[in-house]
All heavy atoms as a GROMACS GRO file, in nm:
protein
  615
    1MET      N    1   0.077  -0.123   0.000
    1MET     CA    2  -0.001   0.001   0.000
    1MET      C    3   0.091   0.126   0.002
    1MET      O    4   0.178   0.134   0.082
    1MET     CB    5  -0.085  -0.004   0.118
    1MET     CG    6  -0.191   0.110   0.127
    1MET     SD    7  -0.324   0.078   0.244
    1MET     CE    8  -0.260   0.175   0.382
    2LYS      N    9   0.059   0.212  -0.093
    2LYS     CA   10   0.138   0.340  -0.100
    2LYS      C   11   0.078   0.443  -0.015
    2LYS      O   12  -0.033   0.469  -0.004
    2LYS     CB   13   0.129   0.392  -0.249
    2LYS     CG   14   0.235   0.485  -0.294
    2LYS     CD   15   0.230   0.515  -0.434
    2LYS     CE   16   0.340   0.605  -0.471
    2LYS     NZ   17   0.338   0.638  -0.612
    3ARG      N   18   0.182   0.510   0.063
    3ARG     CA   19   0.129   0.617   0.161
    3ARG      C   20   0.107   0.741   0.087
    3ARG      O   21   0.169   0.780  -0.017
    3ARG     CB   22   0.250   0.641   0.256
    3ARG     CG   23   0.272   0.536   0.361
    3ARG     CD   24   0.366   0.578   0.456
    3ARG     NE   25   0.322   0.694   0.534
    3ARG     CZ   26   0.387   0.744   0.635
    3ARG    NH1   27   0.507   0.706   0.670
    3ARG    NH2   28   0.340   0.847   0.694
    4GLU      N   29   0.002   0.809   0.123
    4GLU     CA   30  -0.040   0.937   0.065
    4GLU      C   31   0.061   1.046   0.111
    4GLU      O   32   0.090   1.055   0.230
    4GLU     CB   33  -0.177   0.978   0.105
    4GLU     CG   34  -0.233   1.088   0.025
    4GLU     CD   35  -0.389   1.108   0.054
    4GLU    OE1   36  -0.452   1.008   0.072
    4GLU    OE2   37  -0.428   1.219   0.059
    5ILE      N   38   0.089   1.138   0.022
    5ILE     CA   39   0.183   1.254   0.052
    5ILE      C   40   0.101   1.354   0.118
    5ILE      O   41  -0.004   1.398   0.073
    5ILE     CB   42   0.257   1.303  -0.069
    5ILE    CG1   43   0.340   1.196  -0.133
    5ILE    CG2   44   0.332   1.422  -0.032
    5ILE    CD1   45   0.394   1.232  -0.269
    6PRO      N   46   0.142   1.396   0.238
    6PRO     CA   47   0.071   1.507   0.308
    6PRO      C   48   0.061   1.634   0.226
    6PRO      O   49   0.161   1.678   0.161
    6PRO     CB   50   0.154   1.531   0.435
    6PRO     CG   51   0.229   1.406   0.456
    6PRO     CD   52   0.256   1.355   0.320
    7LYS      N   53  -0.054   1.701   0.225
    7LYS     CA   54  -0.077   1.818   0.143
    7LYS      C   55   0.021   1.931   0.171
    7LYS      O   56   0.064   2.002   0.087
    7LYS     CB   57  -0.227   1.868   0.154
    7LYS     CG   58  -0.325   1.766   0.104
    7LYS     CD   59  -0.410   1.833   0.004
    7LYS     CE   60  -0.514   1.738  -0.035
    7LYS     NZ   61  -0.488   1.655  -0.155
    8HIS      N   62   0.053   1.948   0.306
    8HIS     CA   63   0.146   2.058   0.341
    8HIS      C   64   0.285   2.042   0.278
    8HIS      O   65   0.347   2.138   0.229
    8HIS     CB   66   0.153   2.069   0.492
    8HIS     CG   67   0.216   1.958   0.561
    8HIS    ND1   68   0.141   1.851   0.598
    8HIS    CD2   69   0.346   1.930   0.602
    8HIS    CE1   70   0.222   1.756   0.661
    8HIS    NE2   71   0.344   1.808   0.661
    9ARG      N   72   0.331   1.914   0.259
    9ARG     CA   73   0.458   1.892   0.195
    9ARG      C   74   0.445   1.913   0.043
    9ARG      O   75   0.546   1.972  -0.015
    9ARG     CB   76   0.506   1.751   0.222
    9ARG     CG   77   0.554   1.738   0.368
    9ARG     CD   78   0.646   1.614   0.396
    9ARG     NE   79   0.637   1.498   0.316
    9ARG     CZ   80   0.634   1.378   0.363
    9ARG    NH1   81   0.639   1.358   0.494
    9ARG    NH2   82   0.635   1.271   0.287
   10THR      N   83   0.338   1.878  -0.014
   10THR     CA   84   0.314   1.905  -0.157
   10THR      C   85   0.312   2.061  -0.180
   10THR      O   86   0.380   2.096  -0.281
   10THR     CB   87   0.184   1.841  -0.203
   10THR    OG1   88   0.186   1.700  -0.179
   10THR    CG2   89   0.162   1.864  -0.348
   11ARG      N   90   0.235   2.129  -0.096
   11ARG     CA   91   0.230   2.277  -0.119
   11ARG      C   92   0.367   2.341  -0.102
   11ARG      O   93   0.400   2.431  -0.179
   11ARG     CB   94   0.128   2.339  -0.024
   11ARG     CG   95  -0.008   2.300  -0.067
   11ARG     CD   96  -0.122   2.385   0.008
   11ARG     NE   97  -0.095   2.406   0.147
   11ARG     CZ   98  -0.168   2.347   0.243
   11ARG    NH1   99  -0.257   2.256   0.216
   11ARG    NH2  100  -0.136   2.384   0.371
   12PHE      N  101   0.441   2.292   0.002
   12PHE     CA  102   0.575   2.354   0.024
   12PHE      C  103   0.670   2.322  -0.102
   12PHE      O  104   0.741   2.407  -0.145
   12PHE     CB  105   0.640   2.292   0.156
   12PHE     CG  106   0.760   2.363   0.197
   12PHE    CD1  107   0.757   2.485   0.256
   12PHE    CD2  108   0.887   2.300   0.187
   12PHE    CE1  109   0.868   2.556   0.296
   12PHE    CE2  110   0.998   2.362   0.223
   12PHE     CZ  111   0.996   2.495   0.282
   13GLY      N  112   0.661   2.202  -0.147
   13GLY     CA  113   0.746   2.165  -0.271
   13GLY      C  114   0.694   2.253  -0.390
   13GLY      O  115   0.786   2.292  -0.464
   14ASP      N  116   0.569   2.281  -0.403
   14ASP     CA  117   0.520   2.362  -0.512
   14ASP      C  118   0.573   2.504  -0.501
   14ASP      O  119   0.618   2.563  -0.595
   14ASP     CB  120   0.368   2.365  -0.515
   14ASP     CG  121   0.307   2.230  -0.564
   14ASP    OD1  122   0.378   2.144  -0.615
   14ASP    OD2  123   0.178   2.220  -0.533
   15ALA      N  124   0.587   2.557  -0.380
   15ALA     CA  125   0.639   2.680  -0.358
   15ALA      C  126   0.786   2.693  -0.400
   15ALA      O  127   0.839   2.790  -0.450
   15ALA     CB  128   0.616   2.733  -0.209
   16ILE      N  129   0.863   2.593  -0.366
   16ILE     CA  130   0.999   2.584  -0.397
   16ILE      C  131   1.016   2.585  -0.551
   16ILE      O  132   1.098   2.654  -0.612
   16ILE     CB  133   1.068   2.461  -0.330
   16ILE    CG1  134   1.078   2.481  -0.186
   16ILE    CG2  135   1.207   2.437  -0.386
   16ILE    CD1  136   1.122   2.360  -0.106
   17ARG      N  137   0.941   2.492  -0.617
   17ARG     CA  138   0.939   2.478  -0.759
   17ARG      C  139   0.913   2.608  -0.831
   17ARG      O  140   0.977   2.652  -0.921
   17ARG     CB  141   0.848   2.372  -0.814
   17ARG     CG  142   0.852   2.353  -0.960
   17ARG     CD  143   0.758   2.243  -1.018
   17ARG     NE  144   0.782   2.123  -0.953
   17ARG     CZ  145   0.708   2.063  -0.867
   17ARG    NH1  146   0.589   2.124  -0.821
   17ARG    NH2  147   0.727   1.947  -0.816
   18ASP      N  148   0.807   2.678  -0.782
   18ASP     CA  149   0.762   2.808  -0.836
   18ASP      C  150   0.872   2.907  -0.827
   18ASP      O  151   0.902   2.980  -0.926
   18ASP     CB  152   0.635   2.860  -0.766
   18ASP     CG  153   0.511   2.771  -0.804
   18ASP    OD1  154   0.514   2.691  -0.889
   18ASP    OD2  155   0.412   2.783  -0.727
   19ARG      N  156   0.929   2.923  -0.708
   19ARG     CA  157   1.034   3.022  -0.693
   19ARG      C  158   1.162   2.985  -0.777
   19ARG      O  159   1.217   3.077  -0.836
   19ARG     CB  160   1.072   3.034  -0.542
   19ARG     CG  161   1.143   3.163  -0.514
   19ARG     CD  162   1.152   3.180  -0.362
   19ARG     NE  163   1.051   3.265  -0.310
   19ARG     CZ  164   1.054   3.398  -0.304
   19ARG    NH1  165   1.153   3.466  -0.340
   19ARG    NH2  166   0.950   3.452  -0.241
   20ARG      N  167   1.188   2.856  -0.779
   20ARG     CA  168   1.307   2.816  -0.858
   20ARG      C  169   1.286   2.855  -1.006
   20ARG      O  170   1.370   2.907  -1.073
   20ARG     CB  171   1.326   2.671  -0.847
   20ARG     CG  172   1.429   2.606  -0.938
   20ARG     CD  173   1.449   2.458  -0.924
   20ARG     NE  174   1.332   2.375  -0.945
   20ARG     CZ  175   1.287   2.347  -1.078
   20ARG    NH1  176   1.347   2.396  -1.180
   20ARG    NH2  177   1.188   2.269  -1.084
   21THR      N  178   1.160   2.838  -1.057
   21THR     CA  179   1.124   2.866  -1.194
   21THR      C  180   1.140   3.008  -1.227
   21THR      O  181   1.188   3.050  -1.328
   21THR     CB  182   0.985   2.811  -1.228
   21THR    OG1  183   0.983   2.663  -1.203
   21THR    CG2  184   0.948   2.834  -1.370
   22VAL      N  185   1.084   3.093  -1.131
   22VAL     CA  186   1.084   3.236  -1.146
   22VAL      C  187   1.240   3.289  -1.159
   22VAL      O  188   1.271   3.370  -1.233
   22VAL     CB  189   1.019   3.308  -1.032
   22VAL    CG1  190   1.053   3.457  -1.028
   22VAL    CG2  191   0.870   3.292  -1.043
   23LEU      N  192   1.325   3.222  -1.080
   23LEU     CA  193   1.468   3.260  -1.076
   23LEU      C  194   1.535   3.203  -1.207
   23LEU      O  195   1.657   3.231  -1.225
   23LEU     CB  196   1.537   3.205  -0.955
   23LEU     CG  197   1.497   3.272  -0.824
   23LEU    CD1  198   1.556   3.211  -0.707
   23LEU    CD2  199   1.533   3.420  -0.832
   24GLY      N  200   1.470   3.114  -1.280
   24GLY     CA  201   1.534   3.057  -1.400
   24GLY      C  202   1.632   2.954  -1.376
   24GLY      O  203   1.721   2.925  -1.448
   25LEU      N  204   1.617   2.884  -1.256
   25LEU     CA  205   1.712   2.777  -1.213
   25LEU      C  206   1.659   2.642  -1.258
   25LEU      O  207   1.538   2.619  -1.244
   25LEU     CB  208   1.738   2.782  -1.065
   25LEU     CG  209   1.804   2.906  -1.008
   25LEU    CD1  210   1.801   2.895  -0.851
   25LEU    CD2  211   1.942   2.924  -1.055
   26SER      N  212   1.745   2.559  -1.302
   26SER     CA  213   1.697   2.421  -1.309
   26SER      C  214   1.703   2.344  -1.177
   26SER      O  215   1.763   2.397  -1.082
   26SER     CB  216   1.798   2.337  -1.404
   26SER     OG  217   1.929   2.329  -1.345
   27GLN      N  218   1.644   2.233  -1.172
   27GLN     CA  219   1.646   2.152  -1.052
   27GLN      C  220   1.796   2.126  -1.012
   27GLN      O  221   1.830   2.128  -0.896
   27GLN     CB  222   1.558   2.027  -1.065
   27GLN     CG  223   1.499   1.980  -0.940
   27GLN     CD  224   1.412   1.865  -0.972
   27GLN    OE1  225   1.453   1.766  -1.029
   27GLN    NE2  226   1.284   1.880  -0.932
   28GLU      N  227   1.867   2.089  -1.108
   28GLU     CA  228   2.012   2.055  -1.093
   28GLU      C  229   2.090   2.177  -1.032
   28GLU      O  230   2.166   2.164  -0.942
   28GLU     CB  231   2.070   2.008  -1.212
   28GLU     CG  232   2.209   1.949  -1.194
   28GLU     CD  233   2.265   1.872  -1.317
   28GLU    OE1  234   2.191   1.859  -1.412
   28GLU    OE2  235   2.375   1.828  -1.306
   29GLN      N  236   2.058   2.294  -1.087
   29GLN     CA  237   2.133   2.416  -1.039
   29GLN      C  238   2.093   2.447  -0.894
   29GLN      O  239   2.181   2.486  -0.811
   29GLN     CB  240   2.097   2.535  -1.129
   29GLN     CG  241   2.158   2.529  -1.264
   29GLN     CD  242   2.106   2.631  -1.358
   29GLN    OE1  243   1.989   2.659  -1.364
   29GLN    NE2  244   2.199   2.702  -1.432
   30LEU      N  245   1.964   2.438  -0.859
   30LEU     CA  246   1.916   2.454  -0.724
   30LEU      C  247   1.983   2.361  -0.631
   30LEU      O  248   2.036   2.388  -0.526
   30LEU     CB  249   1.761   2.452  -0.706
   30LEU     CG  250   1.713   2.464  -0.571
   30LEU    CD1  251   1.757   2.600  -0.509
   30LEU    CD2  252   1.562   2.456  -0.573
   31ALA      N  253   1.985   2.228  -0.674
   31ALA     CA  254   2.040   2.122  -0.597
   31ALA      C  255   2.193   2.153  -0.560
   31ALA      O  256   2.238   2.137  -0.448
   31ALA     CB  257   2.030   1.984  -0.663
   32GLU      N  258   2.262   2.197  -0.661
   32GLU     CA  259   2.404   2.234  -0.646
   32GLU      C  260   2.415   2.349  -0.546
   32GLU      O  261   2.502   2.345  -0.459
   32GLU     CB  262   2.465   2.271  -0.780
   32GLU     CG  263   2.615   2.295  -0.781
   32GLU     CD  264   2.666   2.326  -0.918
   32GLU    OE1  265   2.646   2.251  -1.007
   32GLU    OE2  266   2.735   2.432  -0.928
   33GLY      N  267   2.330   2.450  -0.553
   33GLY     CA  268   2.338   2.560  -0.464
   33GLY      C  269   2.304   2.524  -0.321
   33GLY      O  270   2.350   2.583  -0.226
   34VAL      N  271   2.228   2.426  -0.309
   34VAL     CA  272   2.180   2.371  -0.177
   34VAL      C  273   2.288   2.274  -0.120
   34VAL      O  274   2.297   2.262   0.002
   34VAL     CB  275   2.038   2.307  -0.181
   34VAL    CG1  276   2.007   2.236  -0.053
   34VAL    CG2  277   1.933   2.412  -0.218
   35GLY      N  278   2.355   2.206  -0.210
   35GLY     CA  279   2.452   2.100  -0.170
   35GLY      C  280   2.386   1.971  -0.149
   35GLY      O  281   2.417   1.892  -0.055
   36CYS      N  282   2.293   1.931  -0.242
   36CYS     CA  283   2.236   1.801  -0.239
   36CYS      C  284   2.223   1.746  -0.378
   36CYS      O  285   2.246   1.812  -0.478
   36CYS     CB  286   2.100   1.804  -0.168
   36CYS     SG  287   1.969   1.896  -0.258
   37HIS      N  288   2.182   1.629  -0.397
   37HIS     CA  289   2.162   1.564  -0.526
   37HIS      C  290   2.031   1.611  -0.589
   37HIS      O  291   1.937   1.637  -0.521
   37HIS     CB  292   2.162   1.408  -0.508
   37HIS     CG  293   2.180   1.335  -0.640
   37HIS    ND1  294   2.078   1.309  -0.725
   37HIS    CD2  295   2.293   1.283  -0.694
   37HIS    CE1  296   2.116   1.246  -0.823
   37HIS    NE2  297   2.251   1.234  -0.810
   38ARG      N  298   2.024   1.622  -0.721
   38ARG     CA  299   1.912   1.659  -0.794
   38ARG      C  300   1.794   1.571  -0.766
   38ARG      O  301   1.672   1.618  -0.758
   38ARG     CB  302   1.942   1.650  -0.948
   38ARG     CG  303   1.824   1.702  -1.032
   38ARG     CD  304   1.856   1.687  -1.182
   38ARG     NE  305   1.887   1.549  -1.216
   38ARG     CZ  306   1.789   1.446  -1.233
   38ARG    NH1  307   1.663   1.472  -1.211
   38ARG    NH2  308   1.822   1.330  -1.258
   39ASN      N  309   1.819   1.443  -0.749
   39ASN     CA  310   1.707   1.350  -0.715
   39ASN      C  311   1.640   1.382  -0.576
   39ASN      O  312   1.523   1.380  -0.564
   39ASN     CB  313   1.750   1.207  -0.719
   39ASN     CG  314   1.784   1.153  -0.850
   39ASN    OD1  315   1.753   1.216  -0.951
   39ASN    ND2  316   1.862   1.054  -0.856
   40TYR      N  317   1.721   1.426  -0.486
   40TYR     CA  318   1.670   1.464  -0.352
   40TYR      C  319   1.587   1.587  -0.368
   40TYR      O  320   1.479   1.598  -0.303
   40TYR     CB  321   1.791   1.482  -0.259
   40TYR     CG  322   1.749   1.505  -0.115
   40TYR    CD1  323   1.708   1.411  -0.031
   40TYR    CD2  324   1.757   1.641  -0.062
   40TYR    CE1  325   1.677   1.431   0.098
   40TYR    CE2  326   1.719   1.667   0.066
   40TYR     CZ  327   1.682   1.569   0.147
   40TYR     OH  328   1.648   1.596   0.273
   41MET      N  329   1.640   1.682  -0.446
   41MET     CA  330   1.560   1.808  -0.467
   41MET      C  331   1.421   1.780  -0.530
   41MET      O  332   1.329   1.840  -0.505
   41MET     CB  333   1.638   1.906  -0.552
   41MET     CG  334   1.579   2.041  -0.566
   41MET     SD  335   1.534   2.125  -0.412
   41MET     CE  336   1.699   2.138  -0.329
   42GLY      N  337   1.430   1.682  -0.624
   42GLY     CA  338   1.306   1.640  -0.685
   42GLY      C  339   1.203   1.585  -0.597
   42GLY      O  340   1.076   1.617  -0.596
   43ARG      N  341   1.250   1.502  -0.503
   43ARG     CA  342   1.168   1.448  -0.399
   43ARG      C  343   1.103   1.559  -0.306
   43ARG      O  344   0.992   1.552  -0.256
   43ARG     CB  345   1.241   1.347  -0.316
   43ARG     CG  346   1.265   1.218  -0.383
   43ARG     CD  347   1.310   1.097  -0.305
   43ARG     NE  348   1.420   1.127  -0.207
   43ARG     CZ  349   1.551   1.102  -0.243
   43ARG    NH1  350   1.591   1.066  -0.349
   43ARG    NH2  351   1.635   1.127  -0.147
   44ILE      N  352   1.190   1.656  -0.278
   44ILE     CA  353   1.140   1.774  -0.190
   44ILE      C  354   1.032   1.843  -0.277
   44ILE      O  355   0.921   1.867  -0.220
   44ILE     CB  356   1.255   1.875  -0.161
   44ILE    CG1  357   1.358   1.808  -0.071
   44ILE    CG2  358   1.198   1.996  -0.103
   44ILE    CD1  359   1.482   1.887  -0.049
   45GLU      N  360   1.055   1.872  -0.399
   45GLU     CA  361   0.953   1.950  -0.477
   45GLU      C  362   0.822   1.871  -0.497
   45GLU      O  363   0.722   1.936  -0.510
   45GLU     CB  364   1.008   1.988  -0.614
   45GLU     CG  365   1.119   2.100  -0.603
   45GLU     CD  366   1.161   2.148  -0.744
   45GLU    OE1  367   1.119   2.090  -0.846
   45GLU    OE2  368   1.245   2.242  -0.748
   46ARG      N  369   0.829   1.745  -0.497
   46ARG     CA  370   0.711   1.657  -0.512
   46ARG      C  371   0.651   1.627  -0.378
   46ARG      O  372   0.547   1.568  -0.378
   46ARG     CB  373   0.746   1.523  -0.584
   46ARG     CG  374   0.778   1.532  -0.731
   46ARG     CD  375   0.793   1.403  -0.798
   46ARG     NE  376   0.897   1.314  -0.734
   46ARG     CZ  377   1.028   1.316  -0.766
   46ARG    NH1  378   1.078   1.400  -0.852
   46ARG    NH2  379   1.109   1.238  -0.705
   47GLY      N  380   0.698   1.670  -0.276
   47GLY     CA  381   0.656   1.654  -0.142
   47GLY      C  382   0.682   1.516  -0.085
   47GLY      O  383   0.628   1.477   0.023
   48GLU      N  384   0.760   1.441  -0.145
   48GLU     CA  385   0.793   1.297  -0.098
   48GLU      C  386   0.888   1.297   0.016
   48GLU      O  387   0.905   1.202   0.088
   48GLU     CB  388   0.845   1.220  -0.222
   48GLU     CG  389   0.754   1.200  -0.331
   48GLU     CD  390   0.816   1.142  -0.456
   48GLU    OE1  391   0.941   1.126  -0.462
   48GLU    OE2  392   0.740   1.113  -0.556
   49GLN      N  393   0.971   1.404   0.025
   49GLN     CA  394   1.074   1.414   0.128
   49GLN      C  395   1.041   1.505   0.243
   49GLN      O  396   1.005   1.616   0.212
   49GLN     CB  397   1.205   1.455   0.063
   49GLN     CG  398   1.325   1.449   0.149
   49GLN     CD  399   1.370   1.313   0.186
   49GLN    OE1  400   1.364   1.225   0.103
   49GLN    NE2  401   1.393   1.286   0.312
   50ASN      N  402   1.044   1.463   0.360
   50ASN     CA  403   1.020   1.547   0.479
   50ASN      C  404   1.148   1.604   0.516
   50ASN      O  405   1.237   1.535   0.574
   50ASN     CB  406   0.955   1.467   0.596
   50ASN     CG  407   0.914   1.548   0.706
   50ASN    OD1  408   0.899   1.668   0.695
   50ASN    ND2  409   0.883   1.481   0.820
   51ILE      N  410   1.166   1.731   0.487
   51ILE     CA  411   1.300   1.790   0.514
   51ILE      C  412   1.317   1.855   0.647
   51ILE      O  413   1.214   1.894   0.716
   51ILE     CB  414   1.334   1.893   0.394
   51ILE    CG1  415   1.244   2.016   0.405
   51ILE    CG2  416   1.323   1.825   0.263
   51ILE    CD1  417   1.277   2.128   0.309
   52THR      N  418   1.442   1.870   0.684
   52THR     CA  419   1.478   1.931   0.819
   52THR      C  420   1.476   2.080   0.811
   52THR      O  421   1.483   2.139   0.692
   52THR     CB  422   1.618   1.878   0.866
   52THR    OG1  423   1.709   1.932   0.768
   52THR    CG2  424   1.618   1.725   0.868
   53LEU      N  425   1.478   2.144   0.923
   53LEU     CA  426   1.493   2.284   0.934
   53LEU      C  427   1.624   2.329   0.870
   53LEU      O  428   1.630   2.433   0.798
   53LEU     CB  429   1.485   2.335   1.074
   53LEU     CG  430   1.494   2.484   1.103
   53LEU    CD1  431   1.385   2.555   1.029
   53LEU    CD2  432   1.485   2.508   1.253
   54ASP      N  433   1.735   2.257   0.886
   54ASP     CA  434   1.863   2.288   0.829
   54ASP      C  435   1.846   2.288   0.673
   54ASP      O  436   1.892   2.378   0.610
   54ASP     CB  437   1.965   2.184   0.865
   54ASP     CG  438   2.009   2.198   1.012
   54ASP    OD1  439   1.975   2.307   1.073
   54ASP    OD2  440   2.075   2.109   1.064
   55MET      N  441   1.775   2.190   0.614
   55MET     CA  442   1.761   2.187   0.470
   55MET      C  443   1.674   2.298   0.427
   55MET      O  444   1.698   2.361   0.315
   55MET     CB  445   1.712   2.050   0.426
   55MET     CG  446   1.695   2.036   0.271
   55MET     SD  447   1.852   2.058   0.183
   55MET     CE  448   1.936   1.913   0.206
   56MET      N  449   1.568   2.327   0.496
   56MET     CA  450   1.480   2.444   0.459
   56MET      C  451   1.563   2.572   0.457
   56MET      O  452   1.542   2.651   0.365
   56MET     CB  453   1.362   2.456   0.561
   56MET     CG  454   1.251   2.377   0.539
   56MET     SD  455   1.099   2.427   0.634
   56MET     CE  456   1.125   2.328   0.775
   57THR      N  457   1.648   2.589   0.548
   57THR     CA  458   1.730   2.708   0.556
   57THR      C  459   1.822   2.718   0.434
   57THR      O  460   1.834   2.817   0.368
   57THR     CB  461   1.819   2.707   0.686
   57THR    OG1  462   1.728   2.707   0.794
   57THR    CG2  463   1.902   2.832   0.692
   58ARG      N  464   1.884   2.610   0.396
   58ARG     CA  465   1.973   2.595   0.278
   58ARG      C  466   1.890   2.627   0.153
   58ARG      O  467   1.943   2.695   0.068
   58ARG     CB  468   2.043   2.462   0.271
   58ARG     CG  469   2.148   2.453   0.378
   58ARG     CD  470   2.196   2.311   0.411
   58ARG     NE  471   2.230   2.239   0.295
   58ARG     CZ  472   2.261   2.105   0.297
   58ARG    NH1  473   2.253   2.044   0.418
   58ARG    NH2  474   2.294   2.043   0.187
   59VAL      N  475   1.775   2.562   0.138
   59VAL     CA  476   1.689   2.587   0.019
   59VAL      C  477   1.649   2.734   0.011
   59VAL      O  478   1.660   2.794  -0.094
   59VAL     CB  479   1.564   2.490   0.026
   59VAL    CG1  480   1.469   2.525  -0.082
   59VAL    CG2  481   1.605   2.348   0.005
   60ALA      N  482   1.606   2.792   0.114
   60ALA     CA  483   1.563   2.926   0.117
   60ALA      C  484   1.682   3.024   0.079
   60ALA      O  485   1.664   3.115   0.000
   60ALA     CB  486   1.507   2.968   0.260
   61LYS      N  487   1.794   2.995   0.134
   61LYS     CA  488   1.911   3.079   0.106
   61LYS      C  489   1.945   3.063  -0.049
   61LYS      O  490   1.967   3.168  -0.120
   61LYS     CB  491   2.029   3.032   0.184
   61LYS     CG  492   2.151   3.113   0.162
   61LYS     CD  493   2.266   3.081   0.249
   61LYS     CE  494   2.393   3.164   0.239
   61LYS     NZ  495   2.502   3.121   0.325
   62ALA      N  496   1.941   2.947  -0.101
   62ALA     CA  497   1.962   2.928  -0.247
   62ALA      C  498   1.858   2.997  -0.336
   62ALA      O  499   1.890   3.033  -0.448
   62ALA     CB  500   1.975   2.778  -0.278
   63LEU      N  501   1.743   3.006  -0.280
   63LEU     CA  502   1.634   3.067  -0.356
   63LEU      C  503   1.622   3.218  -0.328
   63LEU      O  504   1.532   3.292  -0.370
   63LEU     CB  505   1.496   3.004  -0.326
   63LEU     CG  506   1.477   2.864  -0.374
   63LEU    CD1  507   1.354   2.795  -0.321
   63LEU    CD2  508   1.483   2.859  -0.528
   64LYS      N  509   1.720   3.267  -0.243
   64LYS     CA  510   1.721   3.415  -0.220
   64LYS      C  511   1.600   3.460  -0.144
   64LYS      O  512   1.536   3.568  -0.188
   64LYS     CB  513   1.755   3.500  -0.337
   64LYS     CG  514   1.887   3.456  -0.407
   64LYS     CD  515   1.914   3.539  -0.529
   64LYS     CE  516   2.054   3.518  -0.584
   64LYS     NZ  517   2.076   3.410  -0.664
   65CYS      N  518   1.548   3.385  -0.055
   65CYS     CA  519   1.427   3.427   0.026
   65CYS      C  520   1.437   3.366   0.165
   65CYS      O  521   1.539   3.311   0.204
   65CYS     CB  522   1.295   3.368  -0.042
   65CYS     SG  523   1.288   3.188  -0.041
   66SER      N  524   1.332   3.393   0.242
   66SER     CA  525   1.332   3.338   0.380
   66SER      C  526   1.242   3.216   0.389
   66SER      O  527   1.151   3.192   0.300
   66SER     CB  528   1.285   3.447   0.472
   66SER     OG  529   1.148   3.469   0.447
   67ILE      N  530   1.259   3.143   0.489
   67ILE     CA  531   1.175   3.026   0.513
   67ILE      C  532   1.030   3.077   0.534
   67ILE      O  533   0.930   3.022   0.483
   67ILE     CB  534   1.211   2.954   0.645
   67ILE    CG1  535   1.347   2.875   0.614
   67ILE    CG2  536   1.110   2.842   0.682
   67ILE    CD1  537   1.408   2.814   0.740
   68LYS      N  538   1.018   3.192   0.605
   68LYS     CA  539   0.883   3.253   0.628
   68LYS      C  540   0.812   3.280   0.480
   68LYS      O  541   0.696   3.254   0.477
   68LYS     CB  542   0.902   3.388   0.699
   68LYS     CG  543   0.775   3.456   0.729
   68LYS     CD  544   0.793   3.590   0.810
   68LYS     CE  545   0.666   3.654   0.833
   68LYS     NZ  546   0.688   3.774   0.915
   69GLU      N  547   0.891   3.329   0.394
   69GLU     CA  548   0.828   3.351   0.261
   69GLU      C  549   0.783   3.228   0.197
   69GLU      O  550   0.676   3.220   0.131
   69GLU     CB  551   0.933   3.423   0.168
   69GLU     CG  552   0.955   3.576   0.204
   69GLU     CD  553   1.068   3.637   0.130
   69GLU    OE1  554   1.180   3.591   0.138
   69GLU    OE2  555   1.037   3.729   0.052
   70LEU      N  556   0.868   3.124   0.198
   70LEU     CA  557   0.822   2.988   0.148
   70LEU      C  558   0.707   2.936   0.218
   70LEU      O  559   0.614   2.883   0.151
   70LEU     CB  560   0.944   2.891   0.152
   70LEU     CG  561   1.059   2.914   0.061
   70LEU    CD1  562   1.167   2.809   0.097
   70LEU    CD2  563   1.010   2.902  -0.081
   71MET      N  564   0.701   2.953   0.345
   71MET     CA  565   0.580   2.916   0.421
   71MET      C  566   0.454   2.982   0.383
   71MET      O  567   0.349   2.927   0.357
   71MET     CB  568   0.597   2.923   0.573
   71MET     CG  569   0.709   2.833   0.629
   71MET     SD  570   0.664   2.661   0.619
   71MET     CE  571   0.728   2.602   0.765
   72HIS      N  572   0.465   3.114   0.362
   72HIS     CA  573   0.356   3.197   0.326
   72HIS      C  574   0.302   3.155   0.181
   72HIS      O  575   0.193   3.143   0.159
   72HIS     CB  576   0.389   3.335   0.326
   72HIS     CG  577   0.286   3.438   0.279
   72HIS    ND1  578   0.178   3.464   0.356
   72HIS    CD2  579   0.262   3.498   0.163
   72HIS    CE1  580   0.094   3.544   0.286
   72HIS    NE2  581   0.146   3.564   0.172
   73GLU      N  582   0.404   3.130   0.090
   73GLU     CA  583   0.363   3.096  -0.050
   73GLU      C  584   0.306   2.964  -0.047
   73GLU      O  585   0.230   2.931  -0.137
   73GLU     CB  586   0.488   3.104  -0.133
   73GLU     CG  587   0.535   3.250  -0.152
   73GLU     CD  588   0.670   3.261  -0.217
   73GLU    OE1  589   0.732   3.154  -0.265
   73GLU    OE2  590   0.725   3.368  -0.211
   74SER      N  591   0.334   2.877   0.054
   74SER     CA  592   0.280   2.743   0.065
   74SER      C  593   0.143   2.741   0.127
   74SER      O  594   0.071   2.634   0.144
   74SER     CB  595   0.374   2.649   0.141
   74SER     OG  596   0.503   2.652   0.091
   75ARG      N  597   0.096   2.862   0.188
   75ARG     CA  598  -0.018   2.876   0.257
   75ARG      C  599  -0.009   2.782   0.390
   75ARG      O  600  -0.110   2.720   0.428
   75ARG     CB  601  -0.150   2.838   0.179
   75ARG     CG  602  -0.161   2.932   0.058
   75ARG     CD  603  -0.271   2.891  -0.035
   75ARG     NE  604  -0.284   2.742  -0.065
   75ARG     CZ  605  -0.208   2.683  -0.165
   75ARG    NH1  606  -0.115   2.743  -0.228
   75ARG    NH2  607  -0.232   2.549  -0.184
   76LEU      N  608   0.104   2.787   0.454
   76LEU     CA  609   0.118   2.710   0.583
   76LEU      C  610   0.122   2.800   0.697
   76LEU      O  611   0.161   2.914   0.682
   76LEU     CB  612   0.250   2.633   0.573
   76LEU     CG  613   0.251   2.522   0.465
   76LEU    CD1  614   0.400   2.457   0.467
   76LEU    CD2  615   0.152   2.408   0.491
   0.00000   0.00000   0.00000
């Protein structure tokens, strides 16, 4: 049985993808800026990966925004 992905993780991943797209970054470029593998970044964007506060901080920094902005854009 496949586990359903929580909506809050999907929305957070969508906010990351949207901001990455606006900045004109590929998933690989963002992953490089964050210091993780492109596959891991893909799992974050799809909401499959439950990320830590440390990773949220790294992602926000690479996207030139704050965690608060990502949360707001995610409607969390």
